[in-house]
matplotlib code that plots the C-alpha trace (Angstrom):
import matplotlib.pyplot as plt

x = [86.3, 83.2, 80.2, 77.6, 75.0, 72.8, 73.6, 71.6, 68.3, 69.4, 72.5, 72.3, 72.9, 69.5, 67.8, 68.2, 66.7, 69.1, 69.2, 67.1, 67.9, 67.2, 64.2, 64.8, 62.3, 64.2, 67.5, 67.0, 70.2, 72.5, 72.3, 73.2, 76.6, 77.1, 76.8, 80.3, 81.6, 84.5, 86.2, 86.6, 82.8, 82.3, 85.1, 83.4, 79.8, 81.6, 83.5, 80.4, 78.6, 76.5, 77.6, 74.0, 73.6, 76.4, 74.8, 71.2, 71.2, 70.3, 73.4, 75.9, 75.8, 77.7, 80.3, 83.7, 84.5, 87.0, 84.6, 81.8, 84.1, 84.9, 81.1, 80.2, 83.2, 82.2, 78.5, 78.9, 81.1, 78.3, 75.2, 73.9, 71.7, 68.2, 66.8, 63.2, 60.6, 57.9, 58.1, 55.5, 54.6, 53.1, 49.9, 50.4, 47.1, 45.3, 44.3, 47.7, 50.1, 53.0, 54.6, 51.9, 53.6, 50.9, 51.5, 49.2, 49.3, 47.1, 50.3, 52.5, 53.9, 56.4, 59.2, 61.7, 65.2, 67.0, 70.3, 70.4, 72.9, 74.9, 74.4, 72.5, 73.6, 76.3, 76.8, 79.8, 77.9, 74.9, 77.4, 78.1, 74.7, 74.4, 77.6, 76.7, 73.5, 70.9, 68.8, 68.6, 67.7, 64.2, 64.0, 65.2, 62.4, 58.8, 56.6, 54.3, 57.4, 59.3, 58.0, 59.1, 62.5, 64.1, 62.7, 65.0, 67.7, 70.2, 70.9, 72.4, 69.8, 72.0, 70.3, 70.8, 69.9, 68.5, 71.4, 74.3, 75.7, 76.6, 75.7, 78.3, 78.0, 80.4, 83.7, 83.5, 80.4, 81.3, 80.7, 77.6, 74.3, 72.9, 69.7, 67.6, 66.4, 62.8, 61.4, 61.5, 65.3, 66.0, 63.9, 65.6, 69.2, 67.9, 67.1, 70.5, 72.4, 70.1, 68.5, 65.2, 63.9, 62.8, 59.2, 58.2, 58.3, 61.6, 63.3, 61.8, 62.7, 66.3, 66.4, 64.9, 66.2, 63.2, 63.1, 60.7, 59.9, 57.6, 55.4, 55.8, 57.5, 60.6, 61.9, 64.4, 63.2, 66.6, 69.0, 71.3, 69.2, 66.4, 67.6, 68.4, 71.8, 72.8, 75.8, 74.8, 72.9, 73.1, 69.8, 69.0, 70.5, 73.6, 74.5, 76.0, 73.2, 74.1, 74.6, 77.7, 79.6, 77.6, 80.1, 79.7, 78.0, 79.0, 78.1, 74.6, 74.6, 71.7, 72.6, 73.0, 75.2, 73.1, 74.4, 72.4, 69.1, 68.3, 69.5, 71.4, 68.7, 65.1, 64.9, 62.7, 60.6, 58.8, 55.5, 52.8, 52.0, 49.0, 47.2, 44.6, 41.5, 41.2, 40.6, 39.9, 42.8, 42.1, 42.0, 44.4, 43.6, 47.2, 49.9, 52.5, 55.2, 56.7, 59.8, 61.7, 64.7, 64.5, 67.3, 70.0, 67.3, 64.6, 64.1, 61.8, 64.5, 61.6, 60.0, 63.5, 63.0, 62.9, 59.4, 59.7, 57.9, 57.1, 56.2, 56.0, 54.9, 57.1, 58.0, 59.4, 63.3, 64.2, 67.7, 67.2, 66.2, 68.3, 67.9, 69.3, 68.7, 67.8, 67.9, 65.7, 67.9, 65.9, 67.2, 71.0, 71.5, 71.7, 74.7, 76.3, 76.0, 77.7, 80.2, 82.2, 81.4, 82.6, 80.0, 77.1, 77.9, 78.1, 75.1, 73.3, 74.6, 72.5, 69.2, 69.4, 69.6]
y = [-106.0, -104.6, -104.9, -107.1, -104.6, -105.6, -103.0, -104.6, -102.8, -100.2, -98.8, -94.9, -95.8, -97.8, -95.3, -92.3, -92.8, -91.3, -87.8, -87.0, -85.6, -87.5, -87.1, -88.9, -87.1, -88.3, -87.4, -84.5, -83.3, -86.1, -88.9, -87.1, -86.3, -89.6, -91.0, -89.7, -92.1, -89.8, -90.2, -86.5, -86.0, -88.5, -86.7, -83.3, -84.7, -85.8, -82.5, -80.6, -82.6, -84.6, -88.3, -89.4, -89.1, -91.7, -94.0, -94.3, -97.7, -96.1, -94.1, -96.3, -98.9, -96.5, -95.6, -97.1, -98.8, -96.6, -93.5, -95.3, -96.2, -92.4, -91.4, -93.9, -92.4, -88.6, -89.5, -91.9, -88.6, -86.2, -88.0, -89.9, -93.1, -92.5, -95.7, -96.8, -96.4, -94.3, -90.8, -88.6, -85.3, -82.7, -81.0, -77.2, -75.9, -72.7, -71.5, -72.6, -71.1, -73.0, -76.1, -76.9, -79.7, -82.0, -85.5, -88.1, -91.6, -90.3, -88.5, -91.2, -91.7, -94.4, -93.3, -95.6, -95.7, -92.8, -90.8, -87.2, -84.4, -84.0, -80.3, -77.6, -77.0, -74.0, -70.9, -72.9, -75.8, -73.4, -71.5, -74.7, -75.2, -71.5, -71.6, -74.7, -73.2, -74.4, -71.5, -72.1, -76.0, -76.1, -79.8, -79.2, -76.7, -77.3, -76.8, -74.2, -72.1, -71.9, -68.9, -66.9, -68.4, -65.4, -63.1, -65.1, -62.9, -61.2, -57.6, -56.9, -58.5, -61.8, -65.0, -66.4, -66.4, -63.1, -61.7, -62.7, -59.8, -60.2, -64.1, -65.0, -65.4, -63.3, -65.5, -65.3, -67.2, -70.0, -72.2, -71.0, -72.4, -70.7, -68.3, -66.1, -69.1, -70.0, -73.6, -73.8, -73.1, -75.5, -78.4, -77.5, -77.7, -81.1, -82.6, -81.3, -83.6, -86.6, -85.8, -84.1, -82.0, -84.3, -84.4, -83.2, -86.7, -87.5, -84.2, -84.8, -88.5, -87.5, -85.0, -86.5, -90.2, -92.0, -95.5, -98.1, -99.2, -101.6, -100.5, -96.6, -94.1, -92.3, -89.2, -86.8, -83.0, -81.6, -83.6, -84.0, -85.0, -83.5, -80.2, -77.0, -75.5, -72.5, -73.9, -76.4, -74.3, -70.9, -69.3, -65.5, -66.6, -67.5, -64.0, -64.6, -62.6, -64.1, -67.5, -69.5, -72.1, -75.4, -77.4, -75.3, -76.3, -80.1, -80.8, -80.3, -83.0, -85.4, -89.1, -89.9, -87.3, -84.6, -81.1, -77.8, -79.6, -76.6, -72.9, -71.1, -71.4, -72.6, -75.5, -76.1, -79.4, -81.1, -81.0, -78.6, -76.9, -78.3, -76.5, -78.0, -76.6, -79.5, -82.5, -80.7, -80.1, -76.6, -75.7, -72.6, -70.0, -70.2, -73.1, -73.0, -75.1, -76.4, -75.0, -77.0, -76.5, -72.5, -70.0, -67.6, -65.0, -67.4, -65.9, -68.6, -71.1, -73.2, -73.7, -74.6, -78.6, -81.4, -80.3, -76.6, -75.4, -72.7, -71.9, -69.6, -69.3, -71.2, -68.0, -66.9, -65.8, -64.8, -64.3, -67.2, -69.8, -72.8, -76.4, -79.7, -82.7, -86.7, -89.4, -92.6, -95.6, -97.9, -95.4, -95.9, -98.7, -101.5, -99.7, -99.0, -102.9, -103.9, -101.3, -103.0, -105.8, -103.4, -101.0, -103.3, -104.9, -101.1, -100.2, -103.6, -103.2, -99.7, -101.3, -100.6, -104.2]
z = [-23.2, -24.4, -22.0, -22.4, -24.0, -27.1, -29.7, -32.8, -31.9, -29.5, -31.1, -32.1, -35.8, -36.0, -33.9, -36.6, -39.8, -42.9, -43.2, -40.0, -36.7, -33.4, -31.7, -28.0, -25.8, -22.6, -23.9, -26.3, -28.6, -27.5, -30.0, -33.0, -31.0, -29.9, -33.2, -34.3, -32.0, -30.8, -27.5, -27.2, -27.2, -24.5, -22.5, -23.1, -21.6, -18.7, -18.1, -18.2, -15.9, -18.3, -17.1, -16.3, -20.2, -20.7, -18.6, -20.1, -21.8, -25.2, -25.4, -23.1, -26.0, -28.3, -25.7, -25.2, -21.9, -20.5, -21.2, -19.4, -16.3, -16.0, -16.5, -13.7, -11.3, -12.0, -11.6, -8.3, -6.9, -7.8, -6.7, -3.7, -3.3, -1.9, -1.5, -2.2, 0.5, 2.0, 3.3, 4.9, 3.9, 5.8, 4.4, 3.6, 5.8, 4.5, 8.1, 9.7, 7.1, 5.5, 6.9, 9.6, 10.9, 10.7, 9.7, 9.1, 7.6, 4.5, 3.4, 3.1, -0.4, -1.6, -3.6, -6.0, -5.7, -7.0, -7.4, -6.2, -6.8, -3.6, -4.1, -5.9, -9.5, -9.4, -11.5, -13.3, -14.0, -15.5, -17.2, -19.6, -20.4, -21.6, -23.8, -25.5, -26.8, -24.2, -24.6, -28.6, -28.2, -28.6, -28.0, -24.2, -23.4, -22.2, -25.2, -23.8, -22.9, -25.7, -27.2, -23.9, -23.9, -25.4, -22.2, -19.9, -19.8, -17.4, -16.3, -19.7, -22.0, -22.7, -22.4, -18.9, -15.1, -14.0, -12.1, -14.6, -16.7, -20.6, -20.4, -17.5, -13.9, -11.3, -11.6, -7.4, -7.4, -9.6, -6.8, -5.7, -6.4, -9.4, -8.8, -10.7, -12.7, -13.4, -13.3, -16.9, -16.9, -14.2, -15.8, -19.6, -17.8, -16.1, -19.3, -20.8, -18.2, -18.7, -15.2, -13.8, -11.1, -8.0, -6.8, -3.2, -2.2, -3.4, -2.3, 1.7, 1.6, 0.6, 3.2, 6.3, 5.6, 7.0, 8.6, 9.6, 13.3, 13.9, 10.8, 11.6, 9.7, 11.8, 10.0, 11.2, 11.7, 10.3, 7.7, 10.6, 13.5, 15.7, 17.3, 15.3, 14.9, 13.2, 12.4, 10.2, 7.6, 5.8, 7.3, 8.4, 11.7, 10.8, 9.9, 6.3, 4.3, 1.0, -1.1, -0.1, -1.9, -2.4, -0.2, 2.6, 6.0, 5.2, 9.2, 8.2, 5.3, 5.1, 6.1, 2.9, 1.7, 0.5, 1.1, 2.2, 2.3, 4.5, 3.8, 1.2, -1.3, -2.1, -4.5, -7.5, -7.5, -10.0, -7.9, -8.1, -4.9, -3.1, -0.5, 2.1, 3.6, 6.5, 4.4, 1.2, -1.4, -2.8, -6.6, -7.2, -9.6, -11.3, -11.3, -8.5, -8.3, -4.8, -3.3, -0.9, 1.5, 2.6, 1.9, 3.3, 4.0, 5.8, 9.2, 11.0, 12.2, 13.8, 10.1, 8.5, 8.9, 6.2, 5.7, 5.0, 1.8, -0.3, -3.8, -6.6, -10.3, -12.5, -14.4, -11.3, -11.5, -7.6, -6.1, -3.6, -5.8, -7.3, -7.8, -7.9, -10.1, -9.7, -12.0, -11.3, -10.4, -13.0, -16.0, -15.1, -12.9, -15.6, -17.0, -13.9, -12.9, -16.0, -16.0, -12.8, -10.6, -7.4, -8.7, -8.8, -5.3, -3.7, -5.1, -4.2, -0.4, -0.6, -1.8, -5.6, -6.8]

ax = plt.figure().add_subplot(projection="3d")
ax.plot(x, y, z, "-o")
ax.set_aspect("equal")
plt.show()
């Protein structure tokens, strides 16, 4: 039985004027594919880590029920729920250095419910983006950087992450987080799968799982608790010296099930860096994007907390910077709730409905 979704005004055929290419800013490059209505296209999107696209209301109305069920199942396995609520962020004070650890109620930020990728995006997943023409699809890229996309090349001059060769990752590192990608590349990939980069506040809330006690916010220092342990995160003290598969150090997962929020690779966020001098926020000479999480070569364990922050220019393509994606619950939960009563009930228990 078809789901109870309105099809008259939202169907893809009515969104596209005859003879024109689709223009859906939040979901670039997908309406034309789904207009064909072929089951294999939906299956291909699910297999290429793009389930979030199929769960968007504008696209879901043209997808068969069995494909939506498969997309929902894949999506739920790949993401964890971050419930709505406040989070308290530390301020990066220029005199104290990064991660000063000073928290005040002035830094409380409300976060809406969202779904966060359990793990950083892997080389294997990013390979699909490259192979499907991600670097040639103008609609995926920030307009200001499009003329420079041709410069995002690997060691051999092919399009792709900086440390790949001939447009391919090392097969031995297929399940490692992709690195050597700029903020713009991370943003384009996120759009391609129907998601986005998390904000600072969203990332930190997912990592520290705050709770409110008697009107006060209580946050974990580390994703797993209050005490540091080198066997829960891939940092310099762990002695590994390189990235590991995204499923490693499962004992260091956050309460909600997000892996490696500390260590392995720094992660791009959607937020700009904010520097403070006392109570005054400084104006930066050039844009800097906030990084969260620390990496395998981070050597100050005492700073590798849920508040750990660094920054770099959005064009930087470092050996220790990757990313993970999020999608706001409001963008997919309507479809998830209509697919299956069990899904709706489970989400309801987690505070989404």
